[in-house]
C-alpha positions as CSV (number, residue, x, y, z in Angstrom):
1,X,0.0,0.0,0.0
2,X,2.8,2.3,0.8
3,X,4.4,1.7,-2.5
4,X,1.0,2.5,-4.2
5,X,0.8,5.9,-2.5
6,X,4.4,6.6,-3.4
7,X,3.8,5.8,-7.1
8,X,0.5,7.7,-7.0
9,X,2.1,10.8,-5.4
10,X,5.0,10.6,-7.9
11,X,2.5,10.4,-10.8
12,X,0.6,13.4,-9.5
13,X,3.8,15.4,-9.1
14,X,4.8,14.6,-12.7
15,X,1.3,15.7,-14.0
16,X,1.5,18.9,-12.0
17,X,5.1,19.7,-13.2
18,X,4.0,18.9,-16.8
19,X,1.0,21.1,-16.7
20,X,3.0,23.9,-15.0
21,X,5.6,23.6,-17.8
22,X,3.0,23.7,-20.5
23,X,1.5,26.8,-19.0
24,X,4.8,28.6,-18.4
25,X,6.6,27.7,-21.6
26,X,3.9,26.5,-24.0
27,X,3.8,29.7,-26.0
28,X,5.8,31.0,-29.0
29,X,6.5,33.9,-31.2
30,X,3.6,35.5,-33.1
31,X,3.3,34.7,-36.8
32,X,4.9,37.1,-39.3
33,X,2.8,40.0,-40.4
34,X,0.3,39.0,-43.1
35,X,0.3,41.5,-45.8
36,X,-3.0,40.5,-47.4
37,X,-4.8,41.1,-44.1
38,X,-3.1,44.3,-43.2
39,X,-2.4,45.8,-46.6
40,X,-5.9,46.8,-47.7
41,X,-6.1,49.3,-44.8
42,X,-3.2,51.3,-46.2
43,X,-5.6,52.6,-48.9
44,X,-8.4,53.6,-46.5
45,X,-9.0,57.3,-45.6
46,X,-9.6,57.5,-41.9
47,X,-9.9,61.3,-41.8
48,X,-13.6,61.2,-41.3
49,X,-13.7,58.4,-38.7
50,X,-16.5,59.1,-36.2
51,X,-15.4,59.8,-32.6
52,X,-15.5,57.2,-30.0
53,X,-18.5,57.3,-27.7
54,X,-19.1,55.2,-24.5
55,X,-21.9,53.7,-22.5
56,X,-21.8,52.4,-19.0
57,X,-21.3,48.7,-18.5
58,X,-23.1,46.8,-15.7
59,X,-20.0,44.7,-15.0
60,X,-16.8,46.5,-16.1
61,X,-15.4,49.6,-17.6
62,X,-17.5,51.5,-20.2
63,X,-18.3,50.0,-23.7
64,X,-16.8,52.1,-26.5
65,X,-18.5,52.3,-29.9
66,X,-18.8,54.4,-33.0
67,X,-21.8,55.3,-35.0
68,X,-22.2,56.1,-38.7
69,X,-25.3,57.9,-39.8
70,X,-26.6,59.9,-42.7
71,X,-28.2,63.0,-41.2
72,X,-30.3,63.6,-44.3
73,X,-32.2,60.4,-43.7
74,X,-33.7,61.2,-40.4
75,X,-34.9,58.3,-38.4
76,X,-33.3,55.3,-40.3
77,X,-35.5,52.4,-41.5
78,X,-32.6,50.0,-40.7
79,X,-30.0,50.0,-37.9
80,X,-27.1,47.7,-38.1
81,X,-25.0,46.5,-35.2
82,X,-21.7,45.5,-36.9
83,X,-19.0,43.5,-35.0
84,X,-15.3,43.7,-36.0
85,X,-12.9,40.9,-36.6
86,X,-10.2,39.4,-34.5
87,X,-7.4,41.9,-33.4
88,X,-9.3,44.8,-34.8
89,X,-11.8,47.4,-33.5
90,X,-14.6,49.6,-34.7
91,X,-12.0,51.6,-36.5
92,X,-11.3,48.8,-38.9
93,X,-14.9,48.8,-40.0
94,X,-14.8,52.4,-41.1
95,X,-14.8,51.9,-44.9
96,X,-17.7,49.4,-44.8
97,X,-19.7,51.3,-42.2
98,X,-19.3,54.6,-44.1
99,X,-20.5,52.9,-47.3
100,X,-23.5,51.4,-45.6
101,X,-24.3,54.8,-44.0
102,X,-24.3,56.4,-47.5
103,X,-27.0,53.9,-48.4
104,X,-29.3,55.1,-45.5
105,X,-28.3,52.4,-43.0
106,X,-27.4,53.5,-39.5
107,X,-24.4,51.6,-38.2
108,X,-23.3,51.0,-34.6
109,X,-19.9,49.3,-34.3
110,X,-18.7,48.5,-30.7
111,X,-15.1,47.9,-29.7
112,X,-15.5,44.4,-28.4
113,X,-14.1,44.2,-24.9
114,X,-10.3,43.5,-25.0
115,X,-10.1,45.6,-28.2
116,X,-9.9,49.3,-29.1
117,X,-11.1,51.5,-26.3
118,X,-13.1,48.9,-24.4
119,X,-11.4,47.4,-21.3
120,X,-7.8,46.2,-21.5
121,X,-6.3,44.8,-24.6
122,X,-6.4,41.1,-25.1
123,X,-8.4,40.1,-22.0
124,X,-11.8,40.2,-20.3
125,X,-12.8,39.9,-16.6
126,X,-14.9,36.8,-16.8
127,X,-16.2,34.3,-19.3
128,X,-19.6,35.7,-20.1
129,X,-18.6,39.4,-20.1
130,X,-18.9,39.8,-23.9
131,X,-22.5,38.5,-23.8
132,X,-23.3,40.9,-21.0
133,X,-21.7,43.8,-22.9
134,X,-23.7,43.0,-26.0
135,X,-27.0,43.0,-24.1
136,X,-26.1,46.4,-22.7
137,X,-25.3,47.7,-26.2
138,X,-28.4,46.3,-27.7
139,X,-30.6,47.9,-25.0
140,X,-28.9,51.3,-25.7
141,X,-29.3,51.0,-29.5
142,X,-33.0,50.2,-29.0
143,X,-33.4,53.3,-26.8
144,X,-31.7,55.5,-29.4
145,X,-33.6,54.0,-32.4
146,X,-36.9,52.9,-31.1
147,X,-38.6,52.7,-34.4
148,X,-35.8,51.3,-36.5
149,X,-35.6,47.7,-37.6
150,X,-32.5,46.0,-36.3
151,X,-30.0,43.8,-38.2
152,X,-27.0,42.1,-36.8
153,X,-23.8,41.6,-38.7
154,X,-20.1,40.6,-38.0
155,X,-17.0,40.1,-39.9
156,X,-14.6,37.1,-39.4
157,X,-14.2,36.3,-35.7
158,X,-17.0,39.0,-35.3
159,X,-19.1,36.9,-37.7
160,X,-18.7,33.9,-35.4
161,X,-19.6,36.0,-32.4
162,X,-22.6,37.5,-34.2
163,X,-23.8,34.0,-34.9
164,X,-23.4,33.1,-31.2
165,X,-25.3,36.2,-30.2
166,X,-28.0,35.5,-32.8
167,X,-28.7,32.2,-31.1
168,X,-29.1,33.7,-27.6
169,X,-32.6,34.9,-26.5
170,X,-31.7,38.4,-27.5
171,X,-31.5,37.2,-31.1
172,X,-35.2,37.7,-31.4
173,X,-34.6,41.5,-31.4
174,X,-33.0,41.3,-34.9
175,X,-34.8,41.0,-38.3
176,X,-31.9,39.2,-39.8
177,X,-28.2,38.4,-39.4
178,X,-25.4,38.9,-41.9
179,X,-22.2,36.9,-41.5
180,X,-19.2,38.3,-43.4
181,X,-16.5,35.7,-44.0
182,X,-17.3,34.2,-40.6
183,X,-14.9,32.2,-38.5
184,X,-17.1,29.2,-37.6
185,X,-14.4,27.5,-35.5
186,X,-11.1,25.8,-35.9
187,X,-12.7,22.5,-36.8
188,X,-15.2,23.9,-39.2
189,X,-14.8,22.6,-42.8
190,X,-14.6,26.2,-44.0
191,X,-11.2,26.8,-42.5
192,X,-8.6,26.8,-45.2
193,X,-5.0,25.3,-45.1
194,X,-3.6,28.8,-44.5
195,X,-5.9,29.6,-41.6
196,X,-2.9,29.6,-39.1
197,X,-1.2,32.3,-41.1
198,X,-3.2,35.0,-39.3
199,X,-3.6,33.5,-35.8
200,X,-1.2,31.2,-34.0
201,X,-2.6,29.2,-31.1
202,X,-0.3,28.3,-28.1
203,X,-1.2,24.6,-28.2
204,X,0.7,23.4,-25.2
205,X,-0.7,26.1,-23.0
206,X,-4.2,25.6,-24.3
207,X,-4.1,21.9,-23.6
208,X,-3.0,22.5,-20.1
209,X,-5.7,25.1,-19.5
210,X,-8.3,22.8,-20.9
211,X,-7.3,20.2,-18.3
212,X,-7.3,22.7,-15.5
213,X,-10.7,24.1,-16.5
214,X,-12.1,20.5,-16.5
215,X,-11.3,20.3,-12.8
216,X,-12.6,23.8,-12.0
217,X,-9.3,25.7,-12.0
218,X,-9.5,29.1,-13.8
219,X,-6.7,30.9,-12.1
220,X,-4.6,31.0,-15.3
221,X,-7.4,31.9,-17.8
222,X,-6.0,35.5,-18.2
223,X,-2.8,34.2,-19.8
224,X,-2.2,34.7,-23.6
225,X,-3.3,31.8,-25.7
226,X,-3.4,33.1,-29.2
227,X,-1.2,35.6,-31.2
228,X,-2.0,37.4,-34.4
229,X,0.1,38.3,-37.5
230,X,0.0,42.1,-37.0
231,X,2.8,44.5,-37.9
232,X,4.7,45.5,-34.8
233,X,4.2,49.2,-35.5
234,X,0.4,48.7,-35.4
235,X,0.4,47.1,-32.0
236,X,-0.9,50.4,-30.5
237,X,-4.2,50.1,-32.4
238,X,-4.4,46.4,-33.0
239,X,-4.7,43.7,-30.4
240,X,-1.7,41.3,-30.7
241,X,-2.7,38.5,-28.3
242,X,-5.9,37.0,-26.8
243,X,-6.0,35.5,-23.4
244,X,-7.6,32.1,-23.0
245,X,-10.9,33.5,-21.7
246,X,-11.2,36.2,-24.5
247,X,-10.4,33.5,-27.1
248,X,-13.2,31.3,-25.8
249,X,-15.7,34.2,-25.5
250,X,-15.2,35.9,-29.0
251,X,-16.4,33.1,-31.2
252,X,-19.2,30.5,-31.8
253,X,-18.6,27.4,-29.7
254,X,-20.9,25.3,-31.9
255,X,-21.7,26.9,-35.3
256,X,-24.0,24.0,-36.3
257,X,-26.1,24.4,-33.2
258,X,-26.1,28.1,-33.4
259,X,-27.2,28.1,-37.1
260,X,-30.1,25.9,-36.0
261,X,-31.1,27.9,-33.0
262,X,-30.9,31.5,-34.5
263,X,-34.5,32.6,-35.1
264,X,-33.9,35.1,-37.9
265,X,-33.0,34.7,-41.6
266,X,-29.2,34.4,-42.1
267,X,-27.1,35.5,-45.0
268,X,-23.5,34.5,-45.3
269,X,-21.0,36.3,-47.6
270,X,-17.4,35.5,-48.4
271,X,-14.8,36.7,-50.8
272,X,-13.9,34.3,-53.6
273,X,-10.1,34.8,-52.9
274,X,-10.4,34.5,-49.1
275,X,-6.9,33.3,-48.0
276,X,-8.0,32.1,-44.5
277,X,-11.2,30.2,-45.4
278,X,-12.3,28.0,-48.3
279,X,-15.1,30.1,-50.0
280,X,-16.4,27.1,-51.8
281,X,-17.0,25.2,-48.6
282,X,-19.4,27.7,-47.0
283,X,-22.5,26.8,-48.9
284,X,-22.5,23.1,-48.1
285,X,-21.3,23.8,-44.5
286,X,-24.1,26.3,-43.9
287,X,-26.8,24.5,-45.7
288,X,-26.0,21.3,-43.7
289,X,-27.4,23.0,-40.7
290,X,-29.6,25.8,-42.3
291,X,-30.8,24.7,-45.7
292,X,-32.6,28.0,-46.6
293,X,-29.8,30.3,-45.5
294,X,-28.4,32.5,-48.3
295,X,-24.7,32.1,-49.2
296,X,-23.0,34.6,-51.5
297,X,-19.4,34.3,-52.9
298,X,-18.3,37.8,-53.9
299,X,-15.9,37.5,-56.9
300,X,-12.3,38.5,-56.8
301,X,-12.0,39.7,-53.2
302,X,-10.0,38.3,-50.3
303,X,-10.7,38.2,-46.6
304,X,-10.0,41.8,-45.5
305,X,-11.3,43.3,-48.8
306,X,-14.8,42.2,-47.9
307,X,-14.8,45.2,-45.5
308,X,-12.5,47.6,-47.4
309,X,-13.2,47.2,-51.1
310,X,-16.1,49.1,-52.8
311,X,-16.8,46.0,-54.9
312,X,-18.2,44.2,-51.8
313,X,-20.7,46.9,-51.0
314,X,-23.6,46.1,-53.3
315,X,-23.8,42.5,-52.1
316,X,-23.5,43.6,-48.5
317,X,-26.1,46.3,-48.7
318,X,-28.5,43.8,-50.4
319,X,-27.8,41.3,-47.6
320,X,-28.5,43.9,-44.8
321,X,-31.7,44.9,-46.5
322,X,-32.8,41.4,-47.0
323,X,-32.4,41.3,-50.8
324,X,-30.9,38.6,-53.0
């Protein structure tokens, strides 16, 4: 019996040391900057970027957002809540939001907590904080635009989060959801062979954190678990790393279930030349869960160009309005 306890204690010590090593040293350097993701923004004019506004949060620092509106239209028929992609902020959506505003669509784009001017970069305070923030933002938008019909949209990781939000009870507030090149999860068939060129997961640390979370230990969930291929000189405006808890909050945990659960019509759009995702796989992947969802492949555009290139605007305007 003594031998058994000695062996068991030794095994436990080995497991603890292994997990500790995976947490402490299981990281790595970020991927090199990805020109196709960052380059399109060099052509964008940000001189008319709307100023940041804030609303109080029930559980944390204020929520920052920007709004784009066409003053000549008065009360808008449609109001869009638009969610930015990974590493970005409301700033990165300026060219798309400006174009939608010119079409009479009022756009709200928040800085998701952990990005831009909301909270501290790369982390959140607790697992459900993004959902709580979104409820607060939605209530504020409803109060500001009480007669406007609401549409939800998101780009890339923001598309995954928008799908997650659409499947929550608050999804009933939206007339439709528009998912722009959405990140459906690392195991989704839509993820292309170059998917890791933009985001590098720290696999050893993630595996250790998964084990610890299974036994109820969350003391290390604030540690970085994912790094992005951003230029070092833009680290002041982009988010270079995600903590484990932000990584798990800013996505859809089960795209198939969320597609089935979301109560509103869904339209998915992706660029034909998307370098992170396989454009041709979106239609069968989406239709496997949601046969009547619309899927549009926009010719000639890559991932980032879906939000920066004028050629994407007609398809996106039609999707927001509920057209073909």
